[in-house]
N, C-alpha and C positions, 0 to 999 in steps of 0.2 A: 722427367724423374719417374715418371711414371712407366714409360716407355723404358727408361733402362733396368727397371725392377723388371719387367717383364722379359726382357731380354735375359738379364741373370736368372731368373726362373727357369726360363727354356733352354739354358745352359745347364743347370741343374741335374742330376743324374738320381733318378730313384734307384736306391740299390737293389739289386735283384735278389728279392727273397727266396730260395730254394731254386726248383729247376723245372718248375712249372711250366705249363704253355703260356703263361701272359708274364712270367718273368723274360721269356725270350724274345718276345715282342720289341718292337723299335720302341726308343722313348717316347716318343708323341703318341703311339696307342699307347702306352703303358699309363700315361700322363691323361690321354682321353678316358680310360678306364677308370680312373682314379677321380676324375672329375666328374663323371656322371655317378658315381658311387655317393661322393659328396653331395651330390644336388640331389639325391635320395630316388634316383632311378631303380626300380625294379629288375632285380636279376633277367626276367626274360627280354626286357627292354634294349637291355644292355646286351645281351646275346643278339637281340634282332639286328641292333643300332651296328654292331661287329660285325655280323652275318653280312649288313650289307656293302663292307668292305672286303669282304671275302675271306672275312676270317671265322672260323668253326670253332668257337667256345659252348663250355656247356656250364650249368649252373655251379656245379664243384669248382670247376675252375675259379670262379669268382669269388664263390667262399674260402678259399684257399689263399686268391690272393687276400682279398679283404684281411686276413689274420696276418698276414706277412708284409709283402711290398705295400699296399696301402697304407698301414699302418707307420713305415718308413716315407711316404709321400707326405701323410700328414704331419710328421716331425720335420721335415723339409720344409715344408709351407709354414709351420710354425717359426722355424729358425729364421727365414726370412723375412717374415713380418716382424720379428724382432730387432733384425740390423735396419731394417726401414723405419722402425721406432726411434730406434738410436741415431739413426743420420738424421731424422726431424727435431728431436730433441737437441743435438750438436748446433743444427744450423736455426735455429727458434734462437737459442744460447748468443749464439754471432749476431742475428739479427739483432735484438735486445739491446745486448750490450755491447755492439760494433766490434772492433778490432781489439781493445781489451780482454774480451773473451774468449777469444781463440785458442790459448791455451788450457782455458779452463773447459772449453768444450773438448778439447781434444784429450785431457786428464779423462773426462766424464766418461767420453764412449768407452776408452780404455778400460775404465772401472767399471762400466756395464758389460764389458767382454767376459773382465776376470769374473766379475761377478755371475755371470752364466756358465763360466766353468765351472763356477766352484759348486753352483747346483746342480750341475752335471756328474759332479767328480766321482770318479768312480775307482778307489786306490789300486784295486786287482789291474786294472787297465794302464795305469800309470806306473805300477811294476812291471809291467812286459813291455810296454814300452820302453822305459829306462835300464832295462835289467841288460847290465855289463855297460850301460851308456853313461858313463858320469859326466861325460863333458856335456851331453844332453839335457840331464838333469839340473850340472850347474849355471848351465844357459839360463833355464827355467829360472831358479833360485834368483839369479842375476837380474832377469827382466822383471820379477817382482819386487826387487829390492828397487830399483832403478824406479819403478811407478810411483811406489813409495814415496822416495826419495823427492820424484819430479812434483810430486801434490804437495809434498812440507814444502820445499823450495817456493813454490808458487803461492802456496798459502804466506809463506815470511812476507814474500815480495809485495802483494796485495797490501799487508797491514802496515809496512814499511811505505806503501804509496798514501795509504790512509793517513797515517802520521805525519807525512810531510804535507800532504793537502790541508789538514786540520791545523800545523802551524802557519801557513802560507795565510789560508782565513783569518786566523787569529792576529796576525801581522796587520794584514788588510783591515780589520777592524779597529788594530789600534792607529793606525794613520789614519783612517776616517774622523777615530775622536780627537787625535793630537797633531795632526799634521803629519808629512813624511821629509822623514831627515834623509841626508845622503846614507848612513847605516843604513836605516831600515831598508831602503831602498836595494842595498848592496846583499842585504840578508835574503829578501823576497826575488832576485836575480840570480840568488845562488842556489834557492832552494829549487826554483823553477828550472834550474840548468840539470839538477841532479834527476829531475823526473822526465 
């Protein structure tokens, strides 16, 4: 699992902020610089480390990168961590409740993604994205509606199952008190077949 996340992180591209010297480096080198900044290394140490790789950097290159590309890198790292947390949460739900909660875990993951989208919502970006694209906007609205509808249907299903289980339990308790008749046995079998 951690290996998969590591591979995912490696494939992510740090957006190239501006056209500075660091922005034009290979992704691996940009990531290495970002990790050194994250680790709190001083600019002279980073310049020296990159010099060993044949790169001539100056303190000002790092100052500029820290304000732009490094901030993008931090944002990407946070996004990856959020996705990992959501994935772990969904797996925990499935393990705790076994197969019955797979749908619930899927709904929870989708809801978390929608929540993340709403937290970072920027109406101007949405307007630009869907300007003149009514089909795209319609798809977005449909997805939101389906997500809500799916969650509602699943909640109804869970309530029905709980109600049926309660009926079966009541019938079993009644049978234990008064014996088992053919009618009661038929009712229990009918309820069990509906689950």
